[in-house]
C-alpha positions in Angstrom: 15.5 21.8 -23.8 14.4 19.3 -21.3 15.2 15.5 -22.4 16.6 14.7 -26.1 14.7 15.7 -28.8 11.9 16.8 -26.7 10.8 20.9 -26.5 6.9 20.9 -27.1 4.7 18.4 -25.2 1.1 18.2 -25.7 -1.3 16.9 -22.9 -4.8 15.5 -23.7 -7.1 15.8 -20.9 -6.6 18.2 -17.9 -8.3 16.8 -14.8 -6.2 16.5 -12.3 -3.5 14.6 -13.0 -2.9 16.1 -16.8 -2.8 19.4 -15.5 -0.6 18.4 -13.3 1.7 16.6 -15.5 1.2 19.7 -17.6 2.7 21.9 -15.0 5.8 19.6 -14.1 6.6 19.6 -18.0 6.2 24.2 -18.0 8.5 23.8 -14.9 11.2 21.8 -17.0 11.0 24.6 -19.4 9.2 23.1 -22.4 6.7 24.6 -23.8 3.3 22.8 -23.7 0.1 22.1 -25.5 -2.8 21.1 -23.4 -6.3 20.2 -25.4 -9.5 19.5 -23.5 -12.8 18.6 -25.1 -14.7 21.7 -24.8 -14.4 25.4 -23.3 -15.8 24.1 -19.8 -13.2 21.6 -19.2 -10.6 24.1 -20.6 -11.5 26.4 -17.8 -11.5 23.7 -15.4 -7.8 23.1 -16.3 -6.5 26.6 -16.6 -8.3 26.5 -12.8 -6.1 23.3 -11.7 -3.1 25.1 -13.4 -3.9 28.3 -11.9 -4.3 26.9 -7.8 -1.7 24.4 -8.0 1.2 26.9 -8.7 -0.7 29.6 -6.8 -0.5 27.2 -4.0 3.5 26.8 -4.7 4.0 30.6 -4.5 2.1 30.9 -1.4 4.1 28.2 0.0 6.9 30.5 -0.8 8.2 27.5 -3.5 7.5 29.6 -6.5 7.6 33.2 -6.8 4.8 35.0 -8.7 7.1 35.8 -11.4 7.7 32.0 -11.8 4.7 31.2 -11.7 3.7 33.6 -14.4 6.5 32.0 -16.5 5.5 28.6 -16.1 1.7 29.3 -17.2 3.2 31.6 -19.5 4.5 27.9 -21.2 0.9 26.4 -21.3 -1.3 26.8 -24.1 -4.6 25.8 -24.3 -6.8 24.7 -26.8 -10.1 22.3 -27.4 -8.2 21.8 -31.2 -6.5 18.4 -31.6 -4.8 20.0 -34.8 -3.2 22.4 -32.3 -1.0 19.5 -31.3 0.7 18.6 -35.2 4.3 20.4 -33.9 4.3 18.5 -30.7 7.3 15.9 -30.3 5.5 14.0 -27.6 2.4 13.9 -26.4 1.0 12.5 -23.0 -3.1 11.4 -23.1 -4.1 11.8 -19.9 -7.9 11.0 -19.9 -10.0 8.5 -17.5 -9.2 5.1 -18.0 -12.1 3.9 -20.3 -9.7 1.7 -23.3 -12.6 2.9 -26.0 -11.5 6.5 -25.0 -8.2 6.0 -25.1 -8.0 4.5 -28.2 -10.6 7.3 -29.6 -8.2 9.7 -28.4 -4.9 7.8 -29.5 -6.7 7.7 -33.1 -7.0 11.1 -33.4 -3.5 11.7 -32.5 -2.6 9.2 -35.1 -4.8 11.7 -37.3 -2.8 15.1 -36.3 0.3 14.0 -35.2 3.9 14.2 -36.6 4.9 10.8 -38.0 8.0 11.2 -36.0 5.9 12.3 -32.5 6.2 9.6 -29.7 2.9 9.0 -28.4 2.4 8.3 -24.5 -0.3 7.1 -22.5 -0.3 7.9 -18.4 -2.6 5.0 -17.7 -2.5 3.5 -14.2 -3.6 0.4 -15.1 -4.9 -1.0 -18.8 -2.3 -3.0 -20.7 -0.5 -0.1 -23.1 -0.4 -2.8 -25.5 -4.5 -3.0 -26.0 -3.8 1.1 -26.5 -0.7 0.8 -29.2 -2.1 -1.8 -30.9 -4.7 0.1 -32.3 -2.8 3.2 -33.4 -0.5 2.9 -37.0 2.8 3.6 -34.6 3.0 1.1 -31.9 6.6 1.5 -32.3 6.4 4.8 -30.9 4.1 4.3 -28.5 5.0 4.5 -24.5 3.3 4.1 -21.1 4.5 7.2 -19.0 2.6 7.1 -15.4 3.0 10.0 -13.4 1.8 9.9 -9.9 -0.8 11.6 -8.3 -0.2 14.8 -7.5 2.5 15.0 -10.4 4.4 18.2 -9.5 5.1 16.5 -5.9 5.7 12.9 -6.1 8.7 11.7 -7.9 7.9 8.1 -9.5 7.1 7.7 -13.4 6.5 4.2 -14.6 8.0 4.1 -18.3 5.9 1.3 -19.5 7.5 -0.7 -22.8 5.6 -2.9 -25.1 7.2 -5.1 -27.3 6.3 -3.4 -30.1 8.0 -0.5 -28.6 11.0 0.8 -30.2 14.0 1.1 -27.9 14.8 5.0 -28.4 11.1 6.1 -27.8 11.7 4.5 -24.3 15.5 5.7 -23.8 14.1 9.2 -25.0 10.9 9.3 -22.5 13.1 8.3 -19.6 15.9 10.7 -20.3 13.1 13.8 -20.2 11.5 12.3 -17.2 15.0 12.5 -15.3 15.1 15.7 -16.9 12.4 16.9 -14.8 13.9 16.2 -11.3 11.8 12.9 -11.5 12.9 9.0 -10.9 11.5 6.9 -14.2 11.1 3.4 -13.9 11.8 1.3 -17.0 9.6 -1.8 -17.2 7.4 -4.0 -19.6 3.7 -4.0 -20.3 1.7 -5.6 -17.4 -1.5 -4.7 -16.2 -1.1 -2.1 -12.7 3.0 -2.2 -13.4 4.8 -2.3 -10.1 3.3 0.2 -7.8 -0.4 -0.9 -8.6 -0.1 -4.1 -9.0 1.2 -4.5 -5.7 -0.7 -1.7 -3.8 -4.6 -2.8 -5.0 -3.9 -6.4 -4.0 -3.0 -5.4 -0.7 -6.0 -2.6 -0.5 -8.4 -5.3 -2.0 -7.5 -7.7 0.9 -8.2 -5.3 3.8 -11.6 -4.8 2.5 -12.3 -8.5 2.1 -11.0 -8.7 5.7 -13.1 -5.9 6.9 -16.4 -7.8 5.0 -15.2 -11.1 7.1 -15.8 -9.7 10.1 -11.6 -10.9 10.7 -11.1 -7.0 12.7 -12.8 -3.6 12.4 -11.8 -0.6 9.9 -10.2 1.6 12.5 -8.5 -1.1 14.0 -7.1 -2.4 10.2 -6.4 1.0 9.5 -4.1 1.4 12.7 -3.1 -1.5 12.8 -0.8 -0.9 9.2 0.0 2.5 10.2 0.7 1.7 13.8 2.5 -1.8 13.2 4.0 -1.5 9.5 4.8 1.5 9.8 2.6 2.6 6.2 1.7 6.4 6.1 -2.1 5.9 6.2 -4.1 2.8 6.4 -5.8 1.1 3.5 -9.4 2.3 4.0 -8.4 5.6 4.7 -5.9 5.5 1.6 -9.0 3.8 -0.7 -11.1 6.7 -0.2 -8.5 9.2 -0.8 -8.1 7.6 -4.3 -11.7 6.7 -5.1 -13.6 4.0 -4.4 -14.5 3.9 -8.2 -10.8 4.6 -9.0 -10.1 1.6 -7.1 -12.8 -0.4 -8.5 -11.4 0.0 -12.1 -7.6 -0.5 -11.2 -8.6 -3.9 -10.4 -11.4 -4.6 -12.6 -8.3 -3.9 -15.4 -5.2 -6.3 -13.4 -7.7 -9.0 -12.5 -8.2 -9.2 -16.3 -5.7 -10.2 -17.1 -4.6 -11.8 -13.9 -7.0 -13.9 -12.5 -5.5 -13.7 -9.1 -7.9 -13.6 -6.6 -6.2 -11.1 -4.8 -7.7 -8.8 -8.0 -11.3 -9.4 -7.8 -12.9 -7.1 -6.2 -14.3 -7.6 -2.4 -18.3 -7.4 -2.4 -18.0 -4.7 -0.4 -16.4 -2.5 -2.2 -18.1 -3.1 -5.3 -21.1 -2.7 -3.6 -20.2 0.6 -2.1 -19.3 1.9 -5.5 -22.6 0.8 -7.2 -24.4 3.3 -4.3 -22.4 6.3 -5.1 -20.3 6.2 -1.9 -16.5 6.9 -3.6 -14.5 8.2 -0.5 -13.8 11.5 0.0 -15.0 13.5 -3.5 -18.3 12.4 -2.7 -17.8 13.1 1.2 -18.7 9.4 2.4 -16.6 5.9 1.4 -15.2 3.6 3.9 -15.6 6.9 6.4 -17.8 9.5 6.7 -16.3 13.0 5.9 -17.9 16.0 7.3 -15.3 18.3 7.7 -14.0 17.2 11.3 -10.3 16.8 11.7 -10.4 13.3 12.2 -10.7 11.0 15.7 -9.0 11.9 18.5 -5.8 9.2 19.1 -7.2 6.6 21.8 -5.9 7.5 25.4 -3.6 5.0 26.9 -6.7 3.3 29.8 -6.4 4.4 33.2 -5.7 2.8 36.5 -2.6 0.2 37.9 -0.2 -1.2 36.1 -1.0 -4.6 35.8 1.4 -7.6 37.0 3.1 -9.2 34.3 4.6 -12.7 34.1 7.0 -13.9 31.0 7.5 -17.4 30.4 10.4 -18.1 27.3 13.5 -16.7 26.6 15.3 -15.4 23.4 15.3 -11.9 22.0 10.6 -11.1 22.0 10.8 -12.2 25.7 13.6 -9.5 26.6 11.8 -6.9 24.1 8.5 -7.3 26.0 10.4 -6.7 29.4 11.8 -3.9 28.1 8.3 -2.8 27.1 7.4 -3.2 30.9 10.4 -1.5 32.6 9.4 2.1 30.3 6.0 1.0 31.8 7.0 1.0 35.0 5.1 -2.2 35.2 6.5 -5.2 37.7 7.9 -8.3 36.0 7.9 -11.6 37.4 9.4 -14.9 35.2 9.6 -17.8 37.4 6.8 -20.5 38.2 6.9 -19.7 41.3 6.2 -16.1 41.6 3.0 -16.0 38.6 0.3 -16.9 40.8 0.1 -12.9 41.8 0.2 -11.9 37.9 -2.6 -9.8 36.4 -1.0 -10.9 33.3 1.2 -14.0 31.7 3.0 -13.2 28.3 4.3 -16.4 26.6 7.5 -15.5 24.8 8.8 -18.7 23.7 10.8 -19.4 19.9 8.7 -22.0 18.6 5.2 -23.0 19.0 5.6 -26.4 20.6 7.5 -24.9 23.6 5.3 -22.2 24.0 2.4 -25.0 24.6 4.5 -26.7 27.1 5.4 -23.1 28.8 2.1 -21.7 28.9 0.4 -25.2 30.1 3.0 -25.2 33.3 2.2 -21.6 33.8 -2.1 -22.2 34.0 -1.8 -24.4 37.0 0.2 -21.7 38.6 -1.7 -18.7 38.1 -4.5 -17.3 40.0 -8.4 -17.9 38.5 -8.6 -14.5 35.9 -5.0 -14.2 34.9 -5.2 -13.5 31.0 -3.0 -16.1 29.4 -1.4 -14.3 25.8 0.2 -16.7 23.5 3.1 -15.2 21.1 4.0 -18.5 19.8 1.7 -19.9 17.2 1.8 -22.1 14.4 -1.5 -20.5 12.3 -3.6 -20.1 14.9 -4.0 -19.2 18.8 -6.7 -22.1 19.4 -4.5 -24.9 19.4 -2.7 -23.4 22.4 -5.0 -22.3 23.9 -6.4 -26.3 24.6 -3.3 -27.3 25.5 -3.5 -24.8 28.5 -6.4 -26.8 29.9 -8.5 -23.4 30.5 -8.8 -21.9 26.9 -11.5 -19.2 27.9 -8.6 -17.5 29.5 -6.3 -17.3 26.6 -5.5 -14.5 24.1 -3.6 -14.3 20.6 -0.9 -11.4 21.0 0.8 -10.5 18.6 3.6 -7.4 18.6 4.6 -6.7 15.1 7.1 -4.3 16.4 8.2 -4.1 20.0 10.9 -2.0 19.4 9.0 0.8 18.4 8.5 4.0 19.6 4.5 3.0 19.9 4.1 -0.4 19.9 1.4 -1.7 18.5 -0.3 -4.7 20.4 -2.9 -7.3 18.4 -5.3 -8.9 20.1 -6.9 -12.2 19.0 -9.7 -14.1 21.0 -10.5 -17.6 20.2 -14.0 -19.0 19.5 -13.2 -20.4 23.7 -12.0 -17.0 24.7 -14.3 -15.4 27.4 -15.7 -12.1 26.1 -14.4 -10.5 29.3 -11.2 -12.0 29.0 -10.2 -10.6 25.5 -11.8 -7.2 26.7 -9.3 -7.6 30.0 -6.3 -8.6 27.7 -7.0 -5.0 25.8 -6.6 -3.1 28.7 -4.1 -4.4 30.3 -2.0 -4.0 27.0 -3.4 0.0 26.5 -1.4 0.2 30.5 1.5 -0.9 29.0 1.9 1.9 26.7 0.6 -0.2 23.8 -1.6 0.4 21.0 -4.1 -2.3 21.1 -6.3 -3.4 17.8 -8.3 -6.6 18.1 -9.1 -9.3 15.6 -10.6 -12.8 15.3 -8.1 -16.1 15.5 -7.0 -16.6 11.6 -3.0 -16.5 10.5 -1.0 -13.1 10.8 -3.1 -11.3 13.0 -3.7 -7.8 10.7 -0.6 -6.8 10.5 1.0 -10.0 9.0 -1.9 -11.3 7.0 -1.9 -8.3 5.3 1.4 -7.3 4.9 3.3 -10.9 3.8 1.1 -11.7 0.9 2.2 -8.2 -0.6 5.6 -8.4 0.3 4.7 -12.0 -1.3 3.8 -10.4 -4.6 6.7 -8.4 -5.2 9.4 -11.2 -4.4 7.6 -12.7 -7.4 7.3 -9.7 -9.4 11.5 -10.2 -8.8 11.5 -13.7 -9.5 10.0 -13.5 -12.5 12.8 -10.7 -13.8 9.5 -8.4 -14.4 11.6 -5.4 -13.1 14.6 -5.8 -10.8 14.6 -5.0 -6.6 16.0 -0.9 -6.9 12.9 -0.6 -9.3 10.4 -2.2 -7.0 11.2 -0.6 -4.2 11.7 2.5 -5.7 8.3 2.7 -7.0 6.4 1.2 -3.2 8.8 4.0 -1.6 8.6 7.3 -4.2 5.2 6.5 -5.8 3.2 5.7 -2.2 5.3 6.9 0.0 6.1 3.7 2.0 8.8 4.0 4.3 10.5 1.1 2.8 10.4 -0.8 -0.2 9.1 -4.5 0.1 12.5 -6.2 -1.3 14.2 -4.2 1.5 11.8 -4.9 3.8 11.8 -9.0 3.1 15.3 -8.6 4.1 14.8 -6.6 7.3 12.1 -8.8 8.4 13.7 -11.8 7.9 13.2 -14.4 4.8 12.2 -17.3 7.2 9.8 -15.0 8.9 8.0 -14.5 5.8 7.9 -18.1 4.3 6.6 -19.3 7.6 4.0 -16.7 7.8 3.1 -17.5 4.1 2.4 -20.8 4.9 0.3 -20.6 7.5 -1.8 -17.9 5.4 -1.7 -20.7 2.3 -2.9 -23.9 4.5 -5.4 -21.8 6.6 -6.8 -20.6 3.1 -5.9 -23.2 0.5 -5.1 -19.8 -1.5 -2.5 -20.2 -3.9 -1.7 -16.4 -4.2 -0.6 -16.9 -1.1 1.9 -19.5 -0.8 5.5 -18.7 -0.3 7.1 -17.6 -3.7 9.7 -20.3 -5.2 12.1 -17.0 -4.6 11.8 -16.7 -1.6 12.1 -20.3 -0.3 15.2 -20.7 -2.2 16.7 -17.7 -0.3 15.5 -18.4 2.5 16.6 -22.3 2.8 19.8 -20.6 1.9 20.4 -18.2 4.3 20.8 -15.4 1.9 19.0 -11.9 1.4 17.0 -11.0 -1.7 19.5 -8.2 -2.6 
């Protein structure tokens, strides 16, 4: 038997998620009772089970005999009474509180008094569901991630009413199924979705504001932040209606502007443009394999001047060397440069260096600013030739395929922004463009998400390991947010967040006290 005292488990709702949970349980050797509302829905559930296990057979991950054993452990029914002998029942119906309460009322009626009832809700407070039952002490949240047979994370949620033994038994069951349980308290969105959807919603707002294009935002977060996919690709995969439901559930509790669904997202959902499942969302899906990767611009390698010293200047020089580009780093040699990059260690020094360089370069030379204290325009005005100035941000210059974010100010000449992008491309950089705003694209999206994670840690909602596991195992992120903060530097996080807060006056973007405290002390979060 997998999991102490659980040998027979029911699953109510056999959509993609419910069928996946039933498969995981059956793979673990448990007897499973799957219940659906009618025969048609039941047959669709059967199809999900057969298709999923069939794909595993084709890929050599299951034998045909093992598939039949798994399917043989699942009994399908349209009668709730068949759940009467189950030790545990997991509800996996759509994210509607009224529907979930109706299901739990029926489970109250048919299940044994000692049976544990679990909800697979991804966003609704478990307490709201438990309070409507006659056994709130036996109700837990057990949030699997899609696809359930593949994803390792399961969030196990305890309410203030849940008896500790029920939580422990469910966590042990999850571990016995080969998953990683993260046990947490009841907060809308829990760990993974609360962190993920604030970031996704902010990306939608960024697009709607005209800060950057859909493709540039997706490219920036994949290439510059190392995420498995960009925010718009991910939202289309999740389903925009699901994104809206999750955000509304989290916002109802948090009242945080970052969780108030962007008007653009709401408009797409109202229009029935829900992502991949409808053929159109942020992207249009016509069966094509996807957009080809952009090729590096043709043409001679530019002559690049670098003003400033330090790690960033060294990294830029190394990039230029790999690209076979001539580099000049003294004021007397800047006259022949096509691009001059300021790489000072602080904004004040950067203004002085760039102002001096502006006097030495030929007309038409692009001046790129890296040391900005919020926005590029202040640096640009100090040069006396702001039409030639762009912002340049390299989120990770040591990466195998580094990203360059090019920010044009209101004073930047249109042809200068175009030439800056072309020149950066000739250095072998992947180029995205945005407006002159604090954080460019990557940091403007990445650090608020990391700040949310630090706030979660500071509030004692979850520990560092649980928060990191939620995002790596539940969302496929290469690094968890707490580890990411320590890697990127707490000083840098505080600086970027202070600039974002100064620009927007959004309280949610102010660095959380835990971050400020550790940055001041020079100590990591772990």
